[in-house]
C-alpha positions in Angstrom: 55.6 -27.5 -11.3 53.8 -30.2 -13.2 55.0 -33.4 -10.3 53.4 -30.6 -7.9 49.5 -30.6 -10.3 50.0 -34.3 -9.8 49.9 -34.1 -6.0 46.8 -31.8 -5.8 45.2 -33.9 -8.4 46.3 -36.9 -6.0 45.1 -34.9 -2.8 41.7 -33.4 -4.6 39.2 -36.3 -5.3 35.8 -34.0 -4.7 35.2 -30.4 -4.3 35.6 -30.2 -0.6 39.3 -32.2 -0.8 40.2 -29.7 -3.2 38.7 -27.1 -1.1 41.0 -27.9 1.7 44.0 -28.7 -0.4 44.0 -25.2 -1.6 43.4 -23.4 1.8 46.3 -25.1 3.1 48.6 -24.3 0.4 47.2 -20.4 0.5 47.7 -20.6 4.5 51.2 -22.0 4.2 51.7 -18.5 2.1 50.5 -16.5 4.9 47.3 -15.7 3.1 44.9 -15.1 5.9 41.3 -17.0 6.5 38.0 -15.1 6.6 34.8 -15.6 7.5 32.0 -14.2 5.7 29.8 -13.6 9.1 33.0 -11.6 10.8 34.2 -8.5 10.2 37.3 -7.9 8.0 40.7 -6.2 8.5 42.0 -5.9 5.5 45.8 -4.9 4.9 47.5 -3.4 2.1 50.0 -6.1 0.4 48.5 -9.5 2.3 47.0 -12.0 1.1 43.3 -13.5 2.1 40.7 -16.4 1.7 37.2 -17.2 2.3 34.9 -20.5 2.0 31.4 -20.8 1.3 30.9 -24.4 1.5 32.5 -26.4 -1.3 33.2 -22.7 -3.2 36.5 -20.6 -1.9 37.9 -17.2 -3.0 41.4 -15.9 -2.5 42.5 -12.6 -3.3 45.5 -10.3 -2.3 45.4 -6.6 -1.4 47.1 -4.1 -3.6 49.5 -2.0 -1.7 47.3 1.4 -2.6 44.0 2.1 -3.0 42.5 -0.7 -5.5 41.5 0.6 -9.2 41.1 -2.5 -11.1 40.9 -6.2 -10.3 42.1 -9.3 -11.8 40.0 -12.3 -11.3 41.2 -16.1 -12.3 37.7 -17.9 -12.4 37.6 -21.8 -12.4 35.6 -24.4 -11.0 36.6 -27.6 -8.7 33.7 -30.0 -9.3 33.7 -32.8 -12.1 30.9 -35.2 -13.3 30.6 -38.3 -11.1 28.5 -40.5 -9.4 26.9 -39.4 -6.5 25.1 -41.6 -3.2 21.4 -40.9 -2.9 20.0 -40.0 0.9 19.0 -44.2 1.6 21.4 -45.7 -0.2 21.6 -49.5 0.8 20.5 -51.7 -1.8 20.2 -55.7 -0.8 19.7 -57.8 -3.7 20.1 -61.3 -4.2 22.4 -61.5 -1.0 24.5 -58.8 -2.4 24.9 -55.6 -0.7 24.9 -52.5 -3.6 24.4 -48.6 -2.9 22.3 -46.5 -4.9 23.6 -43.5 -7.0 22.6 -40.7 -9.2 24.8 -38.8 -12.0 25.8 -35.5 -11.6 26.4 -33.6 -14.4 27.3 -35.4 -17.8 29.6 -38.3 -16.8 30.7 -40.5 -19.6 28.9 -43.3 -17.9 31.1 -46.3 -19.9 34.2 -44.8 -18.3 32.6 -46.2 -14.7 32.2 -49.8 -15.3 35.2 -52.2 -14.3 36.8 -49.2 -12.5 38.4 -49.7 -8.9 36.4 -47.0 -7.1 35.7 -46.0 -3.4 33.8 -43.5 -1.7 34.7 -39.4 -1.0 33.1 -36.8 0.6 32.1 -35.3 3.2 29.7 -36.2 6.3 27.9 -34.6 8.9 27.8 -36.5 12.4 26.7 -35.1 16.0 29.5 -34.8 18.4 29.6 -36.2 22.2 29.3 -32.3 22.8 26.2 -32.0 21.1 27.8 -30.0 17.9 27.5 -30.9 14.4 31.0 -31.5 12.8 31.6 -32.1 9.4 34.5 -35.0 8.5 36.3 -35.2 5.2 36.9 -38.6 4.2 38.4 -40.9 1.8 37.2 -44.0 1.9 39.5 -46.4 0.2 39.3 -48.9 3.0 35.8 -49.7 1.2 36.6 -50.8 -2.6 33.7 -50.8 -4.8 33.1 -51.8 -8.4 30.4 -51.5 -10.9 30.6 -54.7 -13.3 30.2 -54.5 -17.1 27.8 -57.2 -18.8 29.5 -60.0 -20.7 29.2 -59.6 -24.5 27.7 -63.5 -24.3 24.6 -61.8 -22.5 24.4 -58.6 -24.5 24.7 -59.9 -28.1 24.5 -56.2 -29.4 27.6 -54.8 -27.3 30.4 -55.2 -30.6 28.2 -53.2 -32.5 26.0 -50.7 -30.8 28.0 -51.0 -27.0 26.0 -51.1 -23.8 23.0 -48.7 -22.9 23.7 -47.7 -19.6 20.6 -47.3 -17.3 21.4 -44.5 -15.0 18.4 -46.1 -12.2 19.6 -50.0 -12.9 23.2 -49.7 -14.1 25.1 -47.9 -12.1 24.8 -49.5 -8.4 28.0 -50.2 -7.5 28.7 -54.0 -5.6 29.8 -53.1 -2.2 29.8 -56.3 -0.5 28.8 -60.5 -1.1 27.4 -60.1 2.8 24.4 -58.8 3.3 25.4 -55.2 4.9 24.7 -51.5 5.3 27.2 -48.9 4.5 27.4 -47.2 7.8 28.1 -50.5 9.7 31.5 -49.9 8.1 31.7 -46.4 9.2 34.0 -45.1 12.2 31.4 -42.2 13.0 28.7 -42.6 15.4 25.7 -40.1 14.7 25.7 -39.8 11.2 23.4 -36.7 10.1 24.2 -36.4 7.1 26.4 -36.9 4.2 27.8 -36.0 0.2 29.5 -38.9 -0.7 30.8 -39.6 -4.2 32.6 -42.4 -6.5 35.6 -41.6 -7.2 38.4 -44.0 -9.2 41.6 -44.9 -7.4 43.8 -45.2 -10.4 46.8 -42.3 -9.7 47.9 -40.0 -12.2 49.9 -41.6 -14.9 52.6 -40.3 -17.4 52.0 -41.2 -21.0 54.8 -41.1 -24.1 58.3 -41.8 -24.5 59.6 -37.9 -23.0 56.3 -37.7 -20.2 54.7 -35.9 -23.1 51.4 -36.2 -21.8 49.1 -36.9 -18.4 46.0 -39.3 -17.9 44.3 -38.5 -14.5 40.7 -38.1 -13.3 39.5 -34.5 -12.7 41.7 -32.6 -15.1 38.5 -31.1 -16.0 38.8 -28.7 -14.3 41.1 -29.0 -11.5 44.1 -28.2 -14.4 42.9 -24.7 -14.3 42.0 -24.6 -10.5 45.7 -25.4 -10.0 47.1 -23.0 -12.5 45.4 -20.2 -11.3 46.0 -20.9 -7.5 50.2 -21.4 -8.4 49.7 -17.9 -10.6 48.1 -16.3 -7.5 50.8 -17.4 -4.9 53.9 -16.6 -7.2 52.8 -12.9 -8.3 53.9 -10.1 -6.3 51.4 -7.5 -4.8 50.9 -5.0 -7.2 50.2 -1.0 -6.5 46.7 -0.1 -8.0 45.3 -4.3 -9.3 43.2 -6.8 -7.0 44.3 -10.4 -7.4 41.8 -12.8 -7.2 41.2 -16.4 -7.7 37.6 -17.8 -7.4 37.4 -21.5 -7.1 33.6 -22.6 -7.7 31.2 -25.7 -6.9 28.6 -26.8 -9.0 29.8 -25.8 -12.8 29.2 -29.0 -13.8 25.4 -28.9 -13.3 24.6 -25.2 -14.2 26.2 -22.9 -11.6 22.5 -22.0 -10.0 23.4 -22.5 -6.1 24.9 -20.9 -3.2 28.2 -22.1 -4.0 28.2 -21.5 -7.8 28.9 -19.2 -10.3 25.4 -17.6 -10.6 25.6 -16.6 -6.8 26.5 -13.3 -5.4 29.7 -14.5 -3.6 32.2 -13.2 -6.1 30.4 -9.7 -6.3 29.7 -9.5 -2.2 33.9 -10.2 -1.5 34.4 -7.5 -4.3 32.1 -4.6 -2.6 33.4 -5.6 0.9 37.3 -5.0 -0.8 36.0 -1.7 -1.9 34.6 -0.9 1.0 37.7 -1.3 3.5 39.5 0.3 0.9 37.5 2.8 1.2 35.9 3.2 -1.9 32.8 5.4 -2.8 29.7 3.8 -5.3 31.1 5.3 -8.1 34.5 4.7 -7.6 33.6 0.9 -7.6 31.6 1.3 -10.4 34.8 2.6 -12.2 36.9 -0.5 -10.9 34.6 -3.1 -12.3 34.7 -1.3 -15.4 38.6 -1.3 -15.6 39.2 -5.2 -14.4 39.3 -8.2 -16.2 37.9 -11.7 -15.4 39.5 -15.3 -16.9 37.4 -17.5 -17.1 39.6 -20.9 -17.2 38.5 -24.3 -18.4 39.6 -27.5 -20.4 38.9 -27.0 -23.9 38.0 -30.2 -26.4 41.6 -30.8 -28.3 41.8 -32.8 -31.5 41.3 -35.9 -31.4 43.2 -38.2 -34.3 40.3 -41.1 -34.1 37.1 -38.5 -34.4 38.6 -36.1 -36.9 35.6 -35.3 -38.3 34.0 -34.0 -34.9 36.5 -31.2 -35.5 36.5 -27.7 -37.1 40.0 -27.7 -39.1 40.8 -24.4 -38.9 40.2 -23.8 -35.0 40.3 -26.4 -33.5 43.3 -26.1 -30.5 45.9 -29.3 -30.5 47.8 -30.9 -27.6 51.0 -29.9 -26.7 50.6 -26.1 -28.5 49.8 -24.0 -25.6 46.8 -22.3 -24.2 43.0 -22.1 -25.8 41.3 -18.5 -26.2 37.8 -20.4 -26.5 35.2 -18.5 -28.9 31.5 -19.1 -30.0 29.3 -16.8 -31.4 26.2 -17.6 -29.3 28.6 -16.3 -26.4 28.7 -19.6 -24.9 32.4 -18.3 -24.3 32.7 -14.7 -22.7 35.4 -13.4 -25.6 35.3 -10.2 -27.9 38.0 -8.4 -29.3 39.3 -6.2 -26.9 39.8 -8.8 -24.1 41.4 -11.1 -26.7 43.4 -8.3 -28.0 44.8 -8.2 -24.5 45.5 -11.3 -23.8 47.1 -12.5 -27.2 49.4 -9.2 -26.8 50.3 -10.4 -23.2 51.2 -14.1 -24.3 53.4 -12.7 -27.2 54.7 -10.2 -24.7 55.9 -13.3 -22.6 56.5 -16.2 -25.7 53.8 -18.0 -24.1 52.1 -20.3 -26.9 48.3 -19.8 -27.8 45.7 -21.3 -30.1 42.5 -20.1 -31.3 39.4 -22.6 -30.6 36.2 -22.9 -32.0 33.9 -25.6 -32.7 32.2 -27.0 -35.3 29.2 -24.9 -36.6 27.0 -28.0 -36.7 27.9 -29.4 -32.8 27.2 -26.9 -30.6 30.1 -26.5 -27.9 29.8 -26.8 -24.2 29.7 -23.8 -21.6 31.8 -21.8 -18.9 31.2 -20.3 -15.9 32.8 -17.5 -18.1 29.4 -15.7 -19.5 27.3 -15.3 -16.4 30.0 -14.3 -14.9 30.2 -11.1 -17.3 26.6 -10.6 -17.2 26.4 -11.0 -13.2 29.5 -9.0 -12.5 29.7 -6.3 -15.0 33.1 -7.0 -15.7 35.2 -7.7 -18.9 35.6 -11.8 -19.3 37.4 -13.7 -21.3 37.6 -17.5 -21.9 40.5 -20.0 -21.7 41.7 -23.5 -21.3 44.1 -26.5 -22.0 43.4 -28.4 -24.8 42.4 -32.2 -23.5 40.8 -35.4 -24.7 38.3 -37.8 -23.1 36.8 -34.4 -21.3 34.1 -35.9 -18.8 35.6 -39.4 -18.3 37.3 -41.2 -15.5 40.7 -40.9 -17.4 41.3 -37.6 -19.1 44.5 -36.6 -20.9 45.8 -33.0 -21.0 49.7 -32.3 -22.4 52.2 -31.4 -19.0 53.7 -28.1 -21.3 50.1 -26.9 -21.4 49.7 -26.6 -17.9 53.0 -24.8 -17.5 51.8 -22.4 -20.5 48.8 -21.5 -18.8 50.2 -21.0 -15.6 52.8 -18.5 -16.7 50.4 -16.6 -19.0 47.8 -16.4 -15.3 51.1 -14.9 -13.3 51.7 -12.7 -16.2 47.7 -11.6 -16.1 48.2 -11.0 -12.5 51.4 -8.7 -12.7 
């Protein structure tokens, strides 16, 4: 399963690549693709999936009338650097590319790294249609060189202050050229291109007990959700769903983000096809559970002072159930009790997690999904190191525990 996860990481450098890889795996498991604009014909016990641009929702119908839903919610975007609409910069005989920051990446980890471009390009076909092309441009390698300490004497004491406008322009060529001239696609209309590291995932430790890779946040949750859904068996009255959101790293306020109506409309359409009345639909939501799955901060031995001594998860010790008094995480006693009981029943290791009181925690899609859907929600995930870096680290044992827990929840 972990080797499969590594393969999944390598095939998913961007949101659109991840959505394509997820859809390929669903189709191979006989899940049927749907379109939002088309009428649906849903059959008991069958699996289905649909896109909304970079977001994807998959579900398996129950064998009888649905009475509840179990929803695994993750996201497939990661903090990164994105090309601007006019990317080409001619500077002192060199060719560079203009970028802007997406989310909150650790900027210093993008320097002196082997990079390329990946994403989607919209181009006009010879027939006049607008076609979307998924690209991974590893034939055009890039780099953002850092400054030498001889030229910035404060580096050894203060570190490098990275200016988002001036210091994050990758070197494209020593010659004066443009990006479009090196692409095989004519008539390009628009694009969404991100810088991505080309270094593959790597196992660490004498027993391969650690794994370092790009986009562990949050492809670890996406892969666990997908694997659990595919392995789970259809249930008599439980609608099994996995939602893979875009734009979590920038607030989720978008057509494909978790604050949209994508999931709610999908649940409602399933209910309509199951001939549920409005009251039955409301009762279904009240009996359902949403699992918001995103990574957690694992105890870092070099920065012990940044963690709560009693409430910090450790890598390799199991899935973290995340708590926040300000409801940045959606946990409550009833939802947490259910998952703790499930973990104990299946002998799956788990941990309880909360941030230091003087260091605000991050947030996930959990709380506003709970508010928008009206469905009890629980936040959980695996602990990692170096969150938002180009190289994040997890323990494969935790990834296995998360996958097994989600499969148990689906069933």
